[in-house]
C-alpha positions as CSV (number, residue, x, y, z in Angstrom):
1,X,84.6,69.0,107.5
2,X,83.2,71.7,109.7
3,X,80.5,74.1,108.6
4,X,79.4,71.6,105.9
5,X,82.6,72.2,103.9
6,X,82.0,75.9,103.6
7,X,85.0,78.2,103.6
8,X,86.1,80.1,106.7
9,X,87.4,83.6,106.9
10,X,90.5,84.0,109.0
11,X,91.3,87.3,110.7
12,X,94.7,87.9,112.2
13,X,96.8,90.8,113.5
14,X,94.0,93.3,113.9
15,X,95.4,96.6,115.4
16,X,93.9,100.0,115.9
17,X,96.3,102.7,116.8
18,X,96.1,103.4,120.6
19,X,95.1,107.1,120.1
20,X,92.2,106.1,117.7
21,X,90.6,103.4,119.9
22,X,87.1,104.0,121.0
23,X,86.1,105.7,117.8
24,X,84.3,102.7,116.3
25,X,87.1,101.9,113.8
26,X,87.7,98.4,115.0
27,X,84.0,97.5,114.9
28,X,83.7,99.0,111.4
29,X,86.7,97.0,110.3
30,X,85.3,93.8,111.6
31,X,81.9,94.6,110.1
32,X,83.5,95.0,106.7
33,X,85.5,91.8,107.1
34,X,82.2,89.9,107.9
35,X,80.5,91.5,104.9
36,X,83.3,90.5,102.6
37,X,83.4,86.9,104.1
38,X,79.6,86.6,103.6
39,X,80.0,87.8,100.0
40,X,82.5,85.0,99.4
41,X,80.2,82.4,100.9
42,X,82.1,81.8,104.1
43,X,80.3,80.0,106.9
44,X,82.1,81.7,109.7
45,X,84.9,84.1,110.7
46,X,87.6,82.8,113.0
47,X,90.3,84.9,114.5
48,X,93.4,84.6,116.6
49,X,94.4,86.8,119.4
50,X,97.2,86.7,121.9
51,X,96.1,85.5,125.3
52,X,97.5,88.6,127.0
53,X,95.2,91.0,125.0
54,X,92.3,90.8,127.4
55,X,90.9,94.2,126.2
56,X,90.8,92.9,122.7
57,X,89.0,89.8,123.8
58,X,86.3,91.9,125.5
59,X,86.0,93.8,122.2
60,X,85.5,90.7,120.1
61,X,83.0,89.3,122.6
62,X,81.0,92.6,122.4
63,X,80.9,92.0,118.6
64,X,79.4,88.5,119.1
65,X,82.5,86.4,118.8
66,X,82.7,83.4,121.2
67,X,85.8,81.8,122.6
68,X,86.2,78.3,121.1
69,X,89.7,76.9,120.7
70,X,93.1,76.8,122.2
71,X,95.8,77.6,119.6
72,X,99.3,76.3,119.1
73,X,102.3,77.5,117.1
74,X,105.4,75.8,115.8
75,X,108.2,78.2,114.7
76,X,110.0,76.7,111.7
77,X,113.0,78.9,111.8
78,X,114.6,77.1,114.7
79,X,116.3,73.7,114.7
């Protein structure tokens, strides 16, 4: 068990409307998510992001997130 069995917070599908980017809203949203996760005893936050969203990746790295895993998906609605 990673993190000594502590819970993890999972962040997915983060979006800030294009005309509102650069105002600090994304950073504030992620700060609040981290605060909530800490309050629930989580040991870390992990997030997923599409490989093509390079600007988002730079944003997360500026916030202190580190690249760590390669992800996989298996759609279950196909035979």
